[in-house]
C-alpha positions as CSV (number, residue, x, y, z in Angstrom):
1,M,134.0,132.8,166.5
2,K,134.6,130.3,163.5
3,Y,133.2,126.6,164.4
4,L,136.4,124.2,164.3
5,P,135.3,120.1,164.6
6,P,137.2,118.7,167.2
7,L,137.9,115.8,165.1
8,S,138.1,114.3,161.6
9,I,139.4,111.0,160.8
10,S,140.7,109.8,157.6
11,F,141.7,106.5,155.9
12,I,144.5,106.0,152.7
13,W,145.0,102.2,151.2
14,H,146.1,101.1,148.3
15,P,143.5,99.7,145.5
16,L,144.9,96.0,145.9
17,N,144.5,96.0,149.3
18,K,141.1,96.6,149.4
19,D,140.2,93.2,150.4
20,V,142.0,93.0,153.3
21,V,141.1,97.0,154.3
22,Q,137.3,97.0,153.3
23,P,136.2,94.7,156.5
24,I,138.4,97.1,158.7
25,L,136.8,100.4,157.4
26,D,133.2,98.6,157.2
27,F,133.2,97.9,160.8
28,L,134.7,101.3,161.5
29,Q,132.1,103.0,160.0
30,S,129.1,101.4,161.4
31,N,130.6,102.1,164.7
32,L,132.2,106.0,164.3
33,A,129.5,107.3,162.1
34,R,125.6,107.6,162.6
35,N,123.6,104.9,161.3
36,K,121.9,106.5,158.3
37,D,119.0,103.4,159.2
38,N,118.6,104.2,162.9
39,P,119.0,108.1,162.9
40,F,118.0,109.0,166.5
41,S,120.4,106.6,168.0
42,R,122.6,108.2,170.5
43,K,125.9,106.8,168.8
44,L,129.3,108.5,167.6
45,N,129.0,110.6,164.4
46,I,132.6,111.3,163.8
47,P,133.5,112.8,160.1
48,L,134.9,110.1,158.1
49,F,137.2,110.6,154.7
50,F,138.5,108.0,152.3
51,Y,141.4,108.1,150.1
52,S,142.4,105.6,147.5
53,S,142.5,105.4,143.8
54,Q,141.7,103.2,140.6
55,S,144.9,101.8,139.5
56,T,147.6,100.6,140.9
57,N,150.2,103.5,139.8
58,T,147.6,106.2,140.2
59,V,147.7,107.7,144.2
60,P,144.7,109.8,145.4
61,N,143.9,113.4,143.8
62,S,144.8,114.9,147.2
63,F,146.2,114.7,150.8
64,P,143.6,114.5,153.6
65,N,142.3,118.0,154.6
66,I,143.4,119.4,157.8
67,N,139.8,120.9,158.5
68,S,139.6,119.8,162.5
69,S,141.1,120.7,165.6
70,I,142.7,116.8,165.4
71,N,142.9,115.4,161.9
72,I,143.7,111.3,162.4
73,T,145.1,109.7,159.3
74,F,145.4,105.8,159.4
75,V,147.7,104.6,156.5
76,F,147.3,101.0,155.2
77,T,150.8,100.1,154.1
78,S,152.2,97.2,152.3
79,Q,154.2,96.1,149.4
80,Q,152.4,97.9,147.1
81,T,152.8,100.9,148.7
82,I,156.6,100.5,148.9
83,G,156.6,98.7,145.7
84,V,155.1,101.2,143.8
85,P,157.3,104.7,143.7
86,S,154.4,107.0,143.3
87,W,152.5,105.5,146.2
88,K,156.0,105.5,148.3
89,T,156.0,109.2,147.9
90,Y,152.7,110.0,148.4
91,I,152.8,108.4,151.7
92,E,155.7,109.5,153.0
93,N,154.8,112.8,151.9
94,S,151.5,112.9,153.6
95,P,151.7,116.2,155.8
96,V,152.1,116.0,159.5
97,T,151.3,119.2,161.3
98,D,150.6,120.3,164.9
99,S,147.1,119.2,164.5
100,T,147.5,116.1,162.3
101,L,148.5,112.8,163.2
102,I,149.4,109.8,161.1
103,V,148.9,106.1,162.4
104,P,150.6,103.8,160.1
105,I,148.8,100.1,159.8
106,A,151.2,97.6,158.4
107,I,149.4,95.4,156.4
108,D,152.6,93.0,156.0
109,S,156.3,93.5,156.7
110,F,156.5,95.4,154.0
111,G,154.7,97.8,155.3
112,L,157.2,98.4,157.9
113,R,160.0,99.8,155.8
114,H,158.3,103.2,154.8
115,G,160.6,106.1,155.8
116,G,159.5,110.1,155.0
117,N,157.2,111.6,157.3
118,I,156.2,108.1,158.7
119,V,159.7,106.8,159.6
120,G,160.0,105.7,163.2
121,I,156.5,105.8,163.7
122,N,155.2,102.9,165.5
123,C,152.7,100.8,163.8
124,I,149.8,98.7,164.0
125,R,150.8,95.5,163.0
126,L,147.8,93.1,161.2
127,G,150.2,90.0,161.2
128,D,149.8,90.3,165.3
129,F,145.9,89.2,164.8
130,E,146.8,86.4,162.2
131,A,145.7,83.6,165.1
132,L,142.3,84.9,165.2
133,S,139.3,84.2,163.0
134,P,138.5,86.9,160.5
135,E,136.1,88.8,162.4
136,Q,138.0,88.6,165.7
137,A,140.9,90.2,163.5
138,V,138.6,92.9,162.2
139,M,137.4,93.9,166.1
140,S,141.0,93.5,167.5
141,V,142.4,96.0,164.9
142,A,139.9,98.2,165.3
143,I,140.4,98.3,169.0
144,S,143.8,99.6,168.2
145,M,142.4,102.1,166.1
146,I,139.9,103.4,168.3
147,H,142.1,103.4,171.2
148,E,144.5,105.7,169.4
149,I,141.6,107.9,168.3
150,T,140.4,107.9,172.2
151,R,143.8,108.9,173.4
152,R,144.8,111.7,171.2
153,L,141.3,113.3,171.7
154,S,142.1,113.4,175.1
155,C,145.4,114.7,175.4
156,S,145.6,118.4,175.9
157,G,147.7,120.2,174.0
158,D,150.1,118.7,171.3
159,L,149.9,115.3,169.8
160,S,152.9,113.8,170.4
161,E,153.5,110.5,171.3
162,K,152.6,109.2,175.0
163,V,153.7,105.2,176.1
164,G,152.6,103.6,179.4
165,S,149.5,103.4,181.3
166,E,149.1,106.8,181.5
167,S,147.9,106.6,177.7
168,S,145.8,103.2,178.0
169,L,142.2,103.3,178.9
170,K,141.3,102.5,182.4
171,L,138.5,100.0,182.9
172,F,136.5,100.0,186.0
173,L,134.9,96.3,186.6
174,S,131.8,96.9,188.5
175,H,130.5,93.4,189.8
176,C,128.8,91.3,192.4
177,K,130.9,88.9,194.5
178,V,127.6,86.8,195.2
179,G,127.2,84.2,192.0
180,N,129.7,83.2,189.6
181,T,128.6,84.9,186.5
182,G,130.2,88.4,187.6
183,V,133.3,87.5,189.2
184,S,133.9,84.8,186.4
185,Y,133.3,87.4,183.7
186,A,135.6,90.2,185.2
187,T,138.2,87.6,185.4
188,A,138.1,86.5,182.3
189,L,138.0,90.3,180.9
190,K,141.5,91.0,183.1
191,R,142.9,87.8,182.0
192,Y,142.5,88.2,178.5
193,I,143.6,91.8,178.5
194,D,146.6,90.7,180.8
195,N,147.9,87.8,178.5
196,S,147.3,89.7,175.4
197,N,149.3,93.2,173.9
198,M,145.9,94.6,174.6
199,T,147.7,96.1,178.2
200,R,148.8,98.8,175.9
201,F,145.2,99.6,175.8
202,F,143.5,99.1,178.8
203,D,144.3,99.5,182.5
204,V,141.7,97.2,184.7
205,N,140.9,98.2,188.2
206,E,138.4,96.8,190.8
207,I,137.3,97.9,194.3
208,S,136.8,94.9,196.3
209,P,134.8,94.9,199.7
210,G,137.2,95.6,202.6
211,F,139.2,98.6,200.8
212,S,138.3,102.2,201.8
213,F,136.0,103.2,199.2
214,E,136.0,106.9,199.8
215,S,140.2,106.6,198.8
216,E,140.0,104.3,196.1
217,I,137.3,105.8,194.5
218,S,139.0,109.0,193.9
219,K,142.2,106.7,192.1
220,H,140.2,104.5,190.2
221,I,136.6,105.3,188.9
222,A,137.4,109.0,189.0
223,L,139.5,108.3,186.3
224,S,137.7,105.2,184.5
225,T,135.2,104.0,182.3
226,L,132.6,102.1,184.3
227,V,131.9,98.5,183.4
228,I,128.8,97.2,185.1
229,L,128.7,93.3,184.9
230,E,124.6,93.2,185.1
231,T,124.4,89.7,187.1
232,D,120.7,88.7,188.9
233,E,122.0,90.4,192.5
234,Y,124.0,93.2,191.3
235,S,121.1,95.9,191.7
236,S,120.3,94.7,195.3
237,R,124.1,95.1,196.6
238,Y,125.1,98.5,197.9
239,W,128.9,98.5,196.8
240,C,127.8,98.0,193.5
241,Q,125.2,100.8,193.9
242,R,127.8,103.2,195.1
243,E,130.0,102.5,192.4
244,V,127.4,103.7,189.7
245,L,126.5,106.4,191.5
246,L,129.9,107.7,192.1
247,A,130.2,107.3,188.3
248,K,127.4,109.3,187.6
249,Q,128.6,112.2,190.2
250,L,131.6,112.5,188.2
251,S,130.4,112.0,184.7
252,R,132.4,109.3,183.8
253,P,131.5,107.3,180.9
254,I,129.2,103.8,181.5
255,I,128.7,100.8,180.2
256,V,126.4,97.9,181.1
257,V,126.9,94.2,180.2
258,N,123.8,92.5,180.6
259,C,124.6,89.0,181.4
260,L,121.4,88.1,183.6
261,E,121.0,84.1,184.5
262,S,117.2,84.6,184.9
263,F,116.1,88.0,186.5
264,E,116.3,90.8,188.9
265,D,113.3,92.2,190.4
266,R,114.7,95.5,190.3
267,I,117.0,97.4,187.7
268,F,118.9,100.1,189.4
269,P,117.8,103.3,187.7
270,A,121.2,105.0,187.8
271,S,122.6,102.0,185.5
272,S,120.4,103.7,183.0
273,N,120.6,106.1,180.0
274,V,124.0,104.4,179.3
275,P,124.5,101.9,176.2
276,S,124.0,98.0,177.5
277,L,125.2,94.9,175.4
278,H,123.8,91.5,176.4
279,V,126.0,88.3,176.3
280,E,125.0,85.0,177.4
281,A,125.5,83.9,181.3
282,S,127.7,80.9,180.9
283,P,130.8,79.4,182.9
284,D,133.2,81.4,181.3
285,L,133.3,84.6,178.5
286,S,134.0,84.0,175.0
287,L,136.7,85.7,173.3
288,D,134.0,87.3,170.6
289,D,132.3,88.6,174.1
290,V,135.3,89.7,175.4
291,L,136.0,92.2,172.2
292,R,132.5,93.4,172.2
293,V,132.8,94.2,175.7
294,L,136.3,96.0,175.3
295,I,134.9,97.8,171.9
296,T,132.0,99.2,173.3
297,A,134.2,100.0,176.5
298,L,135.9,102.1,174.3
299,L,133.2,103.4,171.8
300,E,131.9,105.1,174.9
301,S,134.9,106.9,176.2
302,L,135.3,108.6,172.9
303,R,131.5,109.3,172.4
304,C,131.6,111.4,176.1
305,T,135.2,112.8,175.4
306,Y,134.2,113.9,171.7
307,A,130.4,115.2,172.9
308,H,132.3,117.4,175.4
309,K,134.3,118.9,172.7
310,K,132.0,119.2,170.1
311,L,129.6,121.2,172.1
312,E,132.3,123.3,173.5
313,G,133.5,124.2,170.1
314,F,129.8,124.9,169.7
315,K,129.3,127.3,172.8
316,F,132.7,128.8,171.4
317,A,131.4,129.7,168.3
318,S,128.0,131.1,170.0
319,W,125.9,128.5,168.7
320,I,124.6,127.6,171.8
321,P,124.1,129.9,175.3
322,S,127.5,130.3,176.7
323,E,125.9,129.9,180.1
324,S,124.7,126.3,179.0
325,L,125.9,123.3,180.9
326,I,127.5,120.7,179.0
327,L,126.7,116.9,179.2
328,A,127.4,114.0,177.1
329,R,124.3,111.9,177.9
330,P,120.7,113.5,178.2
331,P,120.1,115.1,182.0
332,E,118.8,112.9,184.5
333,M,116.7,114.2,187.7
334,Q,119.6,113.3,190.4
335,Q,121.7,115.5,188.3
336,V,119.5,118.4,187.9
337,L,118.4,117.9,191.9
338,E,122.2,118.3,192.6
339,L,122.6,121.6,190.3
340,K,119.8,123.2,192.4
341,S,121.0,122.2,195.4
342,E,124.5,123.5,194.8
343,E,122.9,126.8,193.7
344,K,125.1,127.0,190.5
345,K,122.1,129.0,189.1
346,I,122.1,126.8,186.0
347,D,119.1,127.0,184.1
348,K,120.2,125.5,180.7
349,I,121.9,122.1,179.7
350,C,122.8,121.2,176.4
351,Y,123.4,117.5,175.5
352,P,124.3,115.7,172.4
353,E,121.7,115.1,169.3
354,P,118.8,113.6,169.0
355,P,116.6,115.6,171.2
356,M,114.6,113.5,173.3
357,Y,110.9,112.3,173.4
358,E,108.6,115.1,174.5
359,E,107.4,112.9,177.5
360,E,111.2,112.6,178.6
361,T,111.7,116.0,179.1
362,S,108.3,117.2,180.7
363,W,109.6,116.3,184.3
364,L,111.9,119.6,183.4
365,A,109.4,121.9,184.1
366,Y,109.6,121.7,187.5
367,F,113.2,122.6,188.1
368,N,112.7,125.9,185.5
369,M,115.6,123.8,183.5
370,E,115.6,124.2,179.8
371,A,117.4,121.0,178.1
372,F,117.8,121.4,174.4
373,T,120.3,120.0,171.7
374,P,122.7,122.0,169.6
375,L,120.2,122.0,166.9
376,W,116.9,122.1,168.6
377,R,115.3,124.3,171.1
378,K,111.7,123.9,172.3
379,D,111.4,127.9,171.4
380,D,112.0,127.2,167.8
381,N,109.1,125.0,167.2
382,N,106.9,127.3,164.9
383,I,109.8,129.4,163.4
384,F,109.5,128.5,160.1
385,E,105.4,128.3,160.0
386,N,103.9,128.7,156.5
387,F,107.3,128.5,155.1
388,S,108.0,126.0,152.0
389,I,111.2,125.0,151.7
390,G,112.3,122.9,148.7
391,I,115.5,120.1,149.3
392,S,117.3,119.5,145.8
393,I,119.9,116.1,146.8
394,S,120.7,113.1,144.9
395,D,123.4,110.9,145.5
396,P,126.5,111.7,143.0
397,A,127.6,107.8,142.8
398,Y,130.6,108.2,145.0
399,D,133.9,106.6,143.9
400,C,135.0,104.9,147.3
401,G,137.6,107.4,147.9
402,V,139.1,108.1,144.6
403,T,138.1,111.9,144.1
404,D,135.0,112.3,146.7
405,H,136.4,111.2,150.1
406,I,133.7,111.9,152.1
407,N,131.9,109.4,153.8
408,P,128.8,107.4,151.6
409,D,126.3,107.9,153.8
410,S,126.7,111.8,154.7
411,L,124.1,113.0,152.3
412,T,121.9,110.6,153.5
413,H,122.8,112.0,156.9
414,L,122.2,115.6,155.7
415,S,119.0,114.7,154.3
416,Q,117.8,113.4,157.8
417,D,119.0,116.1,159.2
418,L,117.4,118.7,157.3
419,A,114.3,117.0,157.3
420,R,114.3,116.7,160.8
421,H,114.9,120.3,161.8
422,L,112.7,121.9,158.8
423,L,109.7,120.1,159.9
424,A,110.1,120.4,163.8
425,R,110.0,124.3,163.2
426,S,106.8,123.2,161.2
427,A,108.5,124.1,157.9
428,S,106.8,122.4,154.5
429,I,109.2,120.5,152.6
430,I,109.1,120.2,148.9
431,Y,110.9,117.9,147.1
432,G,110.7,116.1,143.7
433,G,112.3,112.7,143.9
434,D,111.1,108.9,142.9
435,L,109.5,106.5,145.6
436,R,112.0,103.6,145.2
437,D,113.5,101.7,148.4
438,N,116.3,103.4,150.3
439,G,116.0,106.6,148.1
440,F,115.9,110.3,149.6
441,T,112.2,110.5,149.4
442,Q,111.9,107.8,151.8
443,F,114.4,109.0,154.1
444,I,112.7,112.5,154.3
445,L,109.6,110.7,155.2
446,D,111.1,108.4,157.8
447,E,112.1,111.4,159.3
448,A,108.4,113.3,159.2
449,R,106.9,110.2,160.7
450,I,109.2,109.7,163.3
451,L,109.1,113.4,164.5
452,Q,105.3,113.3,164.8
453,E,105.8,110.7,167.4
454,R,109.0,112.3,169.0
455,L,107.9,115.7,169.3
456,K,103.8,115.5,169.5
457,Q,103.5,118.1,167.3
458,V,101.6,118.4,164.2
459,V,104.4,118.1,161.4
460,C,103.7,119.8,158.0
461,P,103.5,117.5,155.1
462,V,106.2,116.6,153.0
463,K,104.9,117.8,149.9
464,N,106.5,115.3,146.9
465,F,106.3,116.2,143.3
466,L,106.0,113.0,140.8
467,A,107.2,113.8,137.4
468,W,104.9,111.8,134.7
469,P,105.1,109.0,134.2
470,L,106.6,107.9,137.1
471,H,103.6,108.1,139.3
472,L,101.5,106.2,136.6
473,D,103.1,102.8,139.2
474,S,99.6,102.9,141.3
475,K,100.9,100.2,143.2
476,L,103.8,102.0,144.6
477,I,101.8,105.0,145.0
478,I,99.4,102.8,147.4
479,Q,102.2,101.9,149.4
480,F,103.7,105.1,149.9
481,R,100.1,106.7,150.8
482,A,99.4,103.3,153.5
483,K,103.0,103.8,155.0
484,Y,103.1,107.3,155.4
485,G,99.7,108.6,155.5
486,D,99.4,112.3,156.6
487,A,103.1,112.8,156.1
488,I,103.1,112.9,152.7
489,T,101.2,115.1,150.0
490,L,101.8,113.2,146.6
491,V,101.8,115.6,143.8
492,E,101.3,114.0,140.5
493,C,102.8,116.4,137.5
494,I,100.9,116.3,134.1
495,A,102.4,114.5,131.3
496,P,103.8,117.1,128.3
497,E,101.9,117.2,125.3
498,G,102.0,114.9,122.3
499,V,102.1,111.7,124.7
500,D,99.5,109.4,125.7
501,A,98.9,110.4,129.4
502,E,97.8,107.2,130.6
503,N,100.5,104.8,129.6
504,F,103.8,104.3,131.1
505,L,106.6,105.3,128.2
506,P,109.8,103.7,128.6
507,P,113.0,105.8,128.3
508,N,114.4,104.0,126.1
509,T,114.7,105.9,123.0
510,P,115.6,109.9,121.9
511,D,111.9,110.9,121.3
512,N,110.9,109.1,124.3
513,L,113.9,110.6,126.5
514,L,113.0,114.4,124.9
515,H,109.4,113.7,126.6
516,W,110.8,112.4,129.8
517,S,113.2,115.6,130.0
518,R,109.9,117.9,129.4
519,S,108.0,116.3,132.0
520,L,111.0,116.1,134.4
521,T,111.5,120.1,133.6
522,Q,108.1,120.5,133.8
523,M,107.7,118.9,137.2
524,R,111.1,120.9,138.4
525,Q,109.5,124.2,137.5
526,D,106.1,123.4,139.7
527,S,108.6,122.3,142.5
528,I,110.4,125.5,142.0
529,R,107.2,127.6,141.8
530,E,105.8,126.6,145.4
531,S,109.2,126.8,147.2
532,G,110.1,129.7,149.1
533,V,113.9,129.2,149.2
534,R,115.9,126.0,147.9
535,I,118.4,123.8,149.7
536,C,121.3,121.9,147.4
537,A,123.4,119.0,147.8
538,G,124.9,116.5,145.6
539,G,124.0,115.5,142.2
540,K,125.0,113.2,139.9
541,F,127.3,114.1,136.5
542,S,125.7,111.0,134.0
543,N,122.7,108.1,134.0
544,F,120.2,111.5,134.4
545,K,116.9,111.0,132.2
546,G,116.4,115.0,131.6
547,K,118.3,117.5,129.1
548,M,120.9,118.1,132.2
549,P,121.6,116.9,135.6
550,G,118.4,117.4,137.8
551,V,120.1,119.0,141.0
552,L,121.9,121.8,138.1
553,E,118.5,122.5,136.4
554,E,116.9,122.8,139.9
555,I,119.7,125.4,140.2
556,M,119.0,127.4,137.7
557,L,115.5,127.6,137.7
558,T,116.0,129.2,141.2
559,L,118.2,131.7,140.3
560,D,116.0,132.5,137.3
561,S,112.8,132.6,140.0
562,D,115.3,135.0,141.9
563,K,114.6,132.8,145.4
564,P,117.2,132.5,148.1
565,L,119.5,129.6,147.0
566,Y,121.8,127.5,149.4
567,L,124.5,125.4,147.9
568,L,125.9,122.8,149.9
569,G,129.2,122.0,148.1
570,G,131.3,120.3,150.5
571,F,129.1,116.8,149.5
572,G,130.7,116.8,146.0
573,G,128.6,115.9,143.1
574,V,127.0,118.7,140.6
575,V,126.6,121.2,144.0
576,G,130.3,120.6,144.2
577,E,131.1,122.2,140.9
578,V,128.7,124.7,140.9
579,S,130.5,126.3,144.0
580,D,133.8,125.6,142.4
581,V,133.1,127.7,139.6
582,L,131.4,130.1,142.0
583,L,134.2,130.4,144.4
584,N,137.3,130.0,142.3
585,K,136.0,131.0,138.8
586,Q,136.6,128.1,137.0
587,K,135.1,126.5,134.0
588,M,133.1,123.6,134.5
589,E,134.1,120.3,133.6
590,K,132.0,117.2,134.0
591,L,128.7,119.7,133.8
592,S,130.3,120.7,130.4
593,Q,127.9,119.0,127.2
594,I,131.1,117.6,126.0
595,W,131.9,115.6,129.3
596,I,128.0,114.7,129.6
597,Q,128.1,113.2,125.7
598,D,131.6,111.4,126.6
599,N,130.0,109.2,129.8
600,Q,126.4,109.1,128.8
601,A,125.2,106.6,126.5
602,G,122.5,108.3,124.0
603,Y,122.9,111.5,125.2
604,S,124.4,113.1,122.2
605,E,121.2,111.4,120.2
606,L,118.7,113.5,122.9
607,Q,120.9,116.4,122.4
608,S,120.4,116.7,118.7
609,L,116.7,115.8,118.9
610,A,116.0,118.5,121.5
611,K,118.3,121.2,120.2
612,A,116.3,120.7,116.6
613,K,113.4,121.8,119.0
614,N,115.5,124.6,121.1
615,E,114.9,122.6,124.2
616,H,118.5,121.4,124.4
617,Y,121.1,121.8,127.3
618,D,123.6,124.8,127.0
619,S,126.4,124.4,128.9
620,L,128.4,127.4,127.8
621,R,125.2,129.5,128.7
622,V,125.0,128.0,132.1
623,E,128.7,128.7,132.7
624,K,128.2,132.2,132.1
625,T,125.5,132.6,134.1
626,L,127.3,130.6,137.0
627,L,130.7,132.8,136.4
628,S,128.8,135.9,136.4
629,L,127.0,135.5,139.4
630,D,127.9,137.8,142.5
631,I,128.2,135.9,145.7
632,T,127.3,139.0,148.2
633,L,124.3,139.2,146.4
634,L,123.6,135.4,146.7
635,S,124.7,135.3,150.2
636,S,122.4,138.4,151.3
637,K,119.3,137.2,149.6
638,A,120.1,133.6,152.0
639,G,120.2,135.8,155.0
640,L,123.8,134.8,155.2
641,T,127.3,136.8,155.3
642,V,129.7,136.2,152.3
643,T,132.2,134.3,154.6
644,E,129.2,132.5,155.9
645,Y,127.9,131.5,152.7
646,C,131.4,131.1,151.3
647,Q,132.0,128.4,153.9
648,L,128.6,126.7,153.2
649,M,129.5,125.8,149.6
650,V,133.0,124.1,151.1
651,T,132.2,122.7,154.6
652,P,131.6,118.5,154.5
653,F,130.4,118.8,157.8
654,V,126.8,118.3,158.2
655,D,125.8,120.2,161.7
656,E,127.6,123.1,160.5
657,C,125.7,122.7,157.4
658,V,122.5,122.4,158.8
659,H,123.2,125.6,161.3
660,L,124.0,127.9,158.7
661,V,121.1,127.4,156.5
662,M,118.8,127.7,159.8
663,K,120.7,130.5,160.4
664,G,120.2,132.4,157.0
665,I,116.5,130.9,157.0
666,K,115.5,132.2,160.5
667,N,117.0,135.6,159.3
668,L,114.9,135.6,156.1
669,K,112.0,134.8,158.6
């Protein structure tokens, strides 16, 4: 069965509202999407899409795609969206289906006047938060938005409006009645919620000593997100331990709010394996900390629901064994003991990415239990051994939602996941990239180094090809080798004929650019020659140094060498346009020689010089070659069906891309 992601989120805003909208988007992106600088974190990784324009009267080039089970679009409305006719029409005609929800966010009072498909829909109003500081206002708006996402994802069936307490997130405040901090903080949280509009979003419960624990637990904790207020005395209290254990047994979302005044002599083991945030112990909880606690509780509630639905989707699509037990957190010993004692005959547990460290999982062998993530199983360790896989990834310079609507960090996430899962399967990665900070070479090498520590296995080094004269920077080469050690093998390609190979040649004249073009082509030929297959994504259309965009040249060289080629077109850029040419039999636009000459300074002079030596970029020949390609042959050579290969060329979802690439290469092996 085809995989359908459980959720995607889109944002629409007028370009003149960017100053208001951008801080909100930045906050949501940092919390709803994975942090590229911490790829092994267990944060959410929800697909995000962005829609705006470059000018006042121009609207986005399309509506958000309906490509998930639930599609939520947040539309920022304002004087501009109601006053500019094209924007008014665009927003009021935004498609609404059984799986699509539009949530308006009114920046000002004019934003409340829209009709069409959003008439009568209750808005999130930024004016409600004017009395707060800018940071507090952003967090409060985010709470409203994340709450909307959480309750919609939790709905079974349609996305019709729900009101009242049944749609609010239930919080159970677990705290010790001894000492002042726990009681004070619980009171502050409840007081803030009760005295603000947050009553729409949260329903706070707690169980005090003297109540019947068993009857109250079924009414409260069984339906709640547990908020542990961890004070010095917390872990030593029986009722606190019982509340945590019940929440764990019921697989409820849990967060820990660490507010120790001094120390606790023993952390209760059951309160681990969950998110934790620290707040200073003080007589009262500040508003900033109240908002932090509420956001953390919301995010963990959303993460648990999203993880379950996502993994169930993988099971439905046969990506993971149907008999697997789905968990939203890595497994714990108490859970496994209960599973074995209940004789459920479960021996497979699937939990969300990333995989645990080897030392964390060794105890599972005593219970004959296999725990794995969707893209990683221990049996896969060496399946790509002695297989060299080339990766061609380049940032296409995304335009903030104008034409490329995906999360700007998506390509980084893709490169990290590909590197992680290829190296963990003992593949050798071939890459040709420079060594600048925060480049794809660095992200791939970071994965290789971390993987050696996590899985305690020898990881094949990444072989990085460096074109002349880039490898003449000896200081940078020494720094990279010192930092990455055995994780990298640097291949220094030879200089083209007719240049002083010992001196750096700046790419500032047509003659010098021609030498750079020759050198880059030589590097790419060497890289392709050593690769068994080639994976391509992204690629910029301009501001490149060779005779044609680098990713395009690597695609053409791979085709010439008759090697398997994986085109991940859903991330836009060069590979996106190549995929469009293949799928729709349309002419090239941004890859045409005319477009490049109009958009890259000095390119015409380089082309004229190269043409005299028959070394120029012939875009018509490239277009003819692409139009003549047989997708059936391409897919067969890549180990995929035609349907799978076509899906690979359009999907913007990292998980799906990695799954299809791994499946294809595994079939080849």
